[in-house]
N, C-alpha and C positions, 0 to 999 in steps of 0.2 A: 425167148429173147434173154441177156442178163441185165439183169440189176444191177446198176452201178449208184454210186451213193449220191452221186448229186446229176442228175438227166435235165439238160436246155435243149428247149423247142425253140426253133427260130425258123422263120422263111417268111412270103413276101407276102402282104393283107390278102385273107383269105383263102390263104393257105388250108388252114382247118388246124394250125399249131396249139390253139389254146379249146378246142375241142378235144385235141390228142391230149394234153397235156393232162387237162383231167379228167378223161378216162384211163389215161396212164396212172396216174396218182391212187384213181378209187382200185384200179391193176393191182397197184405197189404197195396198197395200206392191206392184202389179202396175205404177203411175204413177209412183209416189217411191221412192226409195234409202232415206229413214229414215224409218218411218214408230210410231210409241210410242203404245200403248193403255193409258189410265188408267185405275182402278179408283176411280172418288171418290164411288162409294156408300158413306158412310160407317154408312148405317142397316141396310140390312139384311144381313147375315152370311150367311145362306144362299144367297143368288141372287150369291156372287165371281162372274166371270169368270175366275178362275185357275186353274176346270174346263178353261178352253177354251186353256191355257197353253203343250199340246204344240205344238198345231197351230199357234199362233203364232209359238212358236218354229220349227220345221219352216219357215215363211214366210216366217221373219228379220224378225219385227214385236216389237218391244220390248213392254214388258209393266210397267205401273208398280201395286203393287197393295198393298196393307197387308198385313206378314209373317202375320196373323191368318186373312187369304183361305185358305179351304178348309177351316177349322179352326170348333170348334163356341164359338169365342170370342168374344165378343161387345167389341168396343175399338172406338168409334166415334174414331179416329185417320184423319189423314189422309197420308196415304202419302207415306213419303220419296222424293223425285224429283219428284214433283208440276211444282213450280215449269221444270223444263226446256221442259215444256211453250209456257209462255208466252217464255223466256226465248231459245232457241234456237232461232234460225230457219229454220237448216236441217230441224227437226225437221217433219214431219204429224204431227200432235197430234188422238188423236180422244178424246171421254172420257164415261165411261157418268157420267151423272147420278144422285143419289139420288132416289127418290121421290115423295116430299114436299117441304112447304115446307122441315122441316128436313134433308133430304138435301139440297135446295138451298144451305139456307147455306154447305155447304163450297165453293160457286165464289163466291160471296159475296166471300168470302177474296181471291179472282184476279182483280174481275171489271174492276178496272183495268186491269191486268196483259193481258186477256183483248179489250179492246178498243184496246192497243196495238199485240198484238200479228199486225195487218192485217189481212187479209180471215178471218172467222169465220163460220161457222152454230151458232145452237144450233135445234134440232128437235125438236120436239114430237110423241112417237110414239104414236099411242093404238089401243087394238083395239076394236073395235064390240064384243064379244063380249065383252070382260068387263064387270062387271055395274058400276065407278064411271064407267066410258067410253060407256055406252051412249045418255045422249044432250047433247046439246049443252051445257046450263048446267052438268052435272057436267064436262065440258072445259073450258069456259071456266073453272070456280073453280078447275079443276086448274093454268092456265096461266096466272089472275093471282098464285095461292099461287106458284107456285113463276118466275117474272117476277119479286114482289116480294121474295123472300129469297135469290137469288141477284143482281139487281140488276144484271141479264141480259135484252134482251126478248129471246124467240122469231124468230125469223126464216124456219123455214116450218114445215111439218105433214104429216110420214110415216102413212099407212094401213098398220098392221101387224096388220089386223086376224084373226084364226086360230084353229081350234079343236082348235091341236096339232097330232098325229101324225094325225087324223082329217079333215082340212083338207081341201076341195074346190076344183078351182077356181073352180066355181059358188058356194062359199060367199063367200070374196072378192068376187069379183063382185057380188056383192050387196049387198056395202058399199059401192060406186061412189059412191051417192047421200051417202049419211051422210057419205062423206069430202068431196064437194065443196060440201054444205050448213054441211060443220065448217070447213072454208076461208073461205067468205065470211062466216059468224058471228065469228071469228077474225082474220079478216082477213090472213090467212096463206097464201101459197102453198102450194100441195100438190106437196111435191118428188118423192114418189114413190109406189108402193106396193110393200112385202115381201111377195114371195109365196118359199113356198120350190119349190124350184129341180126335185123330181120333177113339179111340178106344168106343167111347163114342159119335157114334154119332146117331143113333137109340134108340128109347124108350125102345125097348126091352134091348138093351145094355145095358143103362143106370139101367135099373130094376136087371136084373140077376146083375150086378157087387154090384148094395144096397144091396140086398140081401143073398151073399155070402161073401161081403168083406167089411161089413160097413158103416163107414165114408171112403168116397172115394174124395182122392184130382185131380180132372180135372187138367192137365198141357200139353203144348209144351214143347216138345223135342229139344235139342240144340246138336242134336248129328255132326255139324263137329264144335261146339266149345268147347265142354267139354271132 
């Protein structure tokens, strides 16, 4: 998958966008010197990425998050330092955006800067096993709401269908057709399918995933953090 200067992950609550944002930032750090992950989810304080702060720090990934992250204080404020993601072209920025139109408003403040920042991706994360994204009409509505609020159009789709720690490889493979149909209906390229790397331990599993799912993004889940 192409690494853009700024990559925004957005999707409905429970889609797994925060876990993907963390994993993606750790992957990006293997290729780029300065990688910064920004928690721009100002709506739901119970799913902040601050729980992964130690792993990010060990990898050398910068973290921009609200000072209330990881607490029980609801303070929907844009974290200090967010502007650097767009201003400093030496930074490879990863953004975790809020899960609905209210959360997407936070990006609207920076929409113009994002457009000027150079190549960027805004990726819609979907999990077919979540109640609010099980059908294409609901997914289309979520896409339109986030785009309208953020004033930024999506550039791609990510299939992150899973059942948390109970997921099997076949559970993920079973969503391949849905992901293809969603890509066609939303007119968005399917960029990748995210999958727990524990399901890809054997060469046979890796080959089956590649043949049925296309571009696969192996990642470590943080089920107790997000």
